[in-house]
C-alpha positions in Angstrom: 15.1 18.3 -10.6 11.2 17.2 -11.0 9.6 15.3 -8.5 8.5 12.5 -11.5 12.2 12.4 -12.3 13.2 12.7 -9.1 10.7 9.1 -7.4 12.0 7.1 -11.0 15.5 7.1 -10.5 14.7 5.2 -7.2 12.3 3.0 -8.3 15.1 2.0 -11.1 16.9 0.9 -8.7 13.7 -1.4 -7.3 12.1 -2.6 -10.5 13.1 -6.1 -11.5 13.4 -6.5 -15.3 11.9 -10.0 -14.9 8.8 -10.1 -14.0 5.7 -12.4 -14.8 2.4 -10.6 -14.7 -0.7 -12.7 -14.9 -4.1 -10.6 -15.8 -6.6 -12.6 -13.1 -9.7 -10.7 -14.3 -10.8 -7.6 -16.0 -9.3 -4.6 -14.1 -6.2 -7.6 -12.5 -2.8 -8.3 -12.7 -0.8 -10.2 -11.0 2.9 -9.1 -11.5 5.2 -11.6 -9.3 9.0 -10.9 -8.8 8.5 -7.4 -9.8 10.3 -5.5 -6.9 14.0 -6.2 -6.3 15.7 -7.4 -3.7 17.1 -4.4 -2.4 13.8 -2.7 -3.0 12.0 -4.9 -0.5 14.2 -3.9 1.6 14.1 -0.5 1.4 11.1 -0.4 1.8 10.7 -2.5 5.1 13.2 0.2 5.8 11.1 3.2 5.4 8.2 1.7 6.8 10.1 1.1 9.8 11.8 4.4 10.2 8.5 5.6 10.6 6.7 2.7 13.0 8.4 4.0 16.1 7.3 7.4 16.1 3.2 8.9 16.5 1.0 7.9 13.9 3.5 4.8 13.4 2.0 0.8 13.5 -0.3 0.3 16.3 -3.2 -2.7 16.5 -6.4 -1.3 15.1 -9.9 -2.6 16.6 -12.7 -3.1 14.2 -16.4 -2.1 15.2 -16.9 -4.6 18.3 -13.9 -2.8 19.5 -11.9 -6.1 18.8 -7.9 -6.7 18.6 -7.1 -7.3 14.7 -4.3 -9.7 14.9 -2.4 -7.2 13.0 -0.2 -4.1 12.7 -1.0 -1.3 11.0 -0.1 2.5 9.7 -1.2 4.8 7.1 1.0 7.1 5.6 -0.4 10.6 3.2 -4.5 10.3 5.2 -5.8 8.4 7.8 -7.9 5.0 7.3 -9.4 3.6 10.3 -11.6 0.2 10.2 -14.2 1.9 12.0 -14.3 5.3 11.1 -12.6 5.1 7.9 -11.6 8.1 6.7 -13.9 10.2 8.1 -11.5 11.4 10.9 -7.9 13.0 9.8 -6.1 11.8 13.7 -6.2 7.8 15.4 -7.5 8.2 18.5 -4.4 8.3 20.4 -4.2 12.1 18.9 -1.2 11.0 15.7 -1.7 12.1 12.3 0.0 9.9 9.5 3.2 10.6 8.3 3.5 12.2 4.9 2.7 9.4 1.8 6.8 8.6 0.7 8.0 9.7 -2.5 9.3 5.9 -3.1 6.0 4.9 -2.8 3.7 6.8 -5.4 6.7 6.4 -7.6 6.1 3.0 -7.0 2.0 2.5 -7.2 2.8 5.0 -10.5 5.1 2.7 -12.5 2.8 -0.4 -11.4 0.4 0.9 -13.2 2.2 2.3 -15.6 3.3 -1.4 -16.3 -0.4 -2.8 -15.9 -1.5 -0.4 -18.5 0.7 -2.3 -21.3 -1.8 -4.9 -20.7 -4.5 -3.1 -19.8 -5.3 0.0 -22.2 -9.0 1.4 -20.0 -6.6 1.3 -16.7 -6.7 5.3 -16.1 -3.5 7.3 -14.4 -3.7 7.0 -10.2 -1.6 9.2 -7.8 -2.0 7.4 -4.9 -3.1 9.2 -1.7 -2.9 7.3 1.0 -0.8 4.0 1.6 -2.1 1.1 4.1 0.9 -0.6 5.5 -0.3 -3.8 7.4 2.6 -5.8 9.3 1.7 -9.5 10.1 4.5 -11.1 12.1 4.1 -15.1 12.8 1.0 -15.1 14.6 -0.9 -12.1 12.7 -3.5 -12.6 10.2 -6.5 -11.2 8.8 -9.5 -13.1 8.0 -11.4 -13.0 4.9 -12.6 -9.4 3.8 -13.9 -6.8 1.2 -12.6 -3.8 0.9 -15.2 -1.6 0.0 -15.1 2.2 1.3 -13.1 3.5 -1.4 -15.0 6.9 -2.8 -17.7 6.2 -5.2 -16.2 9.2 -7.8 -12.8 7.1 -7.7 -14.7 3.6 -8.5 -16.6 5.8 -10.8 -13.4 6.3 -12.5 -12.2 3.0 -12.3 -9.5 4.5 -10.4 -7.1 1.4 -9.5 -5.7 0.2 -5.7 -2.0 -1.1 -5.7 -1.1 -3.7 -2.9 2.8 -4.7 -2.6 3.2 -8.0 -0.6 7.0 -8.5 0.8 8.1 -10.9 3.3 6.4 -14.5 3.4 3.5 -15.7 4.2 4.0 -18.8 6.8 6.9 -18.8 9.6 8.0 -15.2 9.1 6.6 -11.5 9.0 5.7 -9.9 5.7 4.6 -6.1 5.0 1.6 -5.7 2.8 1.6 -1.7 0.7 -2.4 -0.5 -0.1 -1.7 2.2 -2.0 -5.0 4.6 -3.8 -6.7 7.7 -4.4 -9.4 8.4 -1.6 
């Protein structure tokens, strides 16, 4: 069984075939109700599996040293608000866990579904996933992700965001998958 077939077998269980699509602008599409409830639970469980060990969730700091109001962990490669992609290990010495094949499948399939509406969107094989966990009091203020690799930007490589949970009075997990 090839890796692609194995990844798609998992994703077939996750995909909600009755989801809403909305093009928000050039190169940006929003899928609502894209994942089944079981798929969302699986994603949270995968994150929880890695959360407690080395490389798991931590509260990052910004350039001034202030702690951000969220918990973050990376899969595949390390990204940090201060050092961005410069380091391969966190300050505690831990390396990020591998990028789960389920997350790779999710990104690949989301891109394929988006390509049905946007022909110019190139395929993507992610090498990093930044997972943010927000509890009741956590939040991330207005910001812009602007540290993607210039070559990736020039090639138009997509970024896949997945939001699970509630934005108020509960917790929320956001996955950001990209090719750095």
